[in-house]
N, C-alpha and C positions, 0 to 999 in steps of 0.2 A: 505494498499500501505506498500513500506518502511518506510517511514513518523511514520507512525503510529507503523508497527512492532517495530521500533526500539524507538520510545516512550517508548512505553509499556515497552520493554528491561531497560529500563534505569531506569523506575521507579520499576521494582523489583530490583534494589539496592540500591534506598532508604534505607538506616539504617541511624542507629545510629553510628555514626565511633567514635572511642576512639580518644580523642586528646593529644598532647604534655602538659607535666602538670599532665596526670591522671597515675594512676595504674591501670594497667591492667590485670587479669592473672597472675600476680606475676612480673609483670617488670612494671618500673617505667619509662614512655616514657617520653623519654627527647626534643627531635624532627621529624620532618616530614623529613622522607630524599625521598620519592618519593610517588607518588598516581596515578592509574589509576581506569576505572569507576567501577573494581570487587573489587578493593586491595588499602591499603595504606601500607606505609613499615615505619618504624619507627626506630628513633636509642634509644635503651633503655638498664637501667641497670635490670642487672636481681639479684634481690633483695636475692633470696635463697642462689647466689652461689658468696657471694662476693661483690655483685653490677659491674661482671665484665659487659662490655660494647658489646652488640649482637644488630645485626637487628633483627628486628619483621615484620616479613606483616601479618598484620591480614587484611583475605578477607572473599565474599560473595563466599560459596560454593568451597572451596579450598582445600576438603581432597585428591580428584584424582589428583592433581598437586603433591601435599607434598608427596603423596604415592610414585608418579612418581621419583620423585627430589630424594628422603630418599636411593633410587634404584642406583646412581650413584653414583658413586666413581671414583673420576677424578680427578688428581693433577690439573686440570684448569677449574675447575666445583666446586663456593662454594657449602662448606657439607651442610644439612641439620640435624638441632638436633630435637629435640623434636615438634610434632606438633600434635594438636588437637582440637574440634572443642566447643568453649563455648558455654553449653548449654542454658545460657540465653538470649545472641545475637544470637546465629547462625550463630557467624563467625568463621572462623577456624583460629586457630594461629599458625606459622609458625616459628620457632626460626633457627637463623643460625650466626654464629660468625661474627662481623664486621670486616671487611676488610678496609674501608673505605668511601668513597661516591664518588669517581670517575666514572664518565661512559665513555664509548669511546668518546662519543660525550666532557666530559669534557677535556681530556686529548688533542685531535684534536682544540679544541677552543685554548687550552693553548700553543698549539704547533704555529697554525696560526695566533695569535694572533697581533703579534708584523709585524714590517718593512720585516722583512729578513725571508727566509726559515730554517728549523732545517736543519743542517748537521751533528751534530753528535748524537748518541742514547744516549747518557749523558741527552741531553734534552727534551726525553721524562720522565725521572725517575724526571727532573723540574717540569715539566707539570702537574706529578701526586703529587708533594709535595707542589700545591697551597691549601691552607686549605680552606675548606668554611667559613665565618664568624660565630663562636659561637659551630662549629662541628671540634670534633678530629680528627686527620690524624691518617688512621688506621695502624695497624702492622709493615706493609712490608712498611718499610721506605732505603731509598737509603744503608742502611747500610749492607741489607739484600736483597736486589735487585740481581738479575741473574747477572752473571760478564759480559754477552752478551748485557749487557743494560750500562754499566759503560764503555764500550769500544767500537769502531767502528763508522760506520758513521753512519746515519739516517737510511740511505735506510735498512741497514743491523738489528737495533734495528725494523723497522716498521717489517720486514719479520721474526724477531724471532718472533713478538707479533700475527704477521697473521697468522703463522704455529703455535702458541697455540692456537689458537684460533680456530684453521680447525680441530684439531686434537680432542678438546672438543667436535664441534660440530658433527665432523665424530663418536664420542664413542656413543653422546646422541643421535643421529640418529640409529643407532646400535644397542640402546637399546630399540630403537620403539619408 
C-alpha cells in the first residue's frame, strides 16, 4: 500500500550525504542551509575561484532539475552555475551564487514576530537584514535594494515583491 511505497522511496535516497566541514567536489562545505528527502543545500567556498561563497545543492538524481534550471534566464530566478554528477557517490552537484539564506517564510516571520503590523516597505528590508547565527548575509543588502522597498507603504512593498515572484513563476511556466 501507500506506506510500503513511501518506505521504499525513502530508502532509495538513503545515501552518504556530505557534511559541513568536509571538502566535496572542489567545495569547502561551511554550513547546511536546507534539506529535503532528496537533496541538501550548503553554504560553501568554491576553493578554485578564490574561496567565493556559493550555494551548493547536492542531490540524488538532480540532473534533470539542473538542466531545466540552467535554461532559465530571469532577473528574479537564481542562476545555476556548473552542475555535474559525482561518479563516486552518484550525487548531482549544482552550484549557484550565494545570495543570502532568507526564505519568504523567514521574511514573514521577521515582519510579524513583533506586536505591531508592518506599515512601511522598508520594514521588509529590515526583516531581510536579520542574519542567522554563523552565516554571512547575502550581497543584496539595503544599500542595493530596489528603491520601491526603501520608500512607500508595506502594502506597496508586498505588492512589488508579489509581482516579481509572479513574473518569475509565469516565466518558468512558459518554459515548461
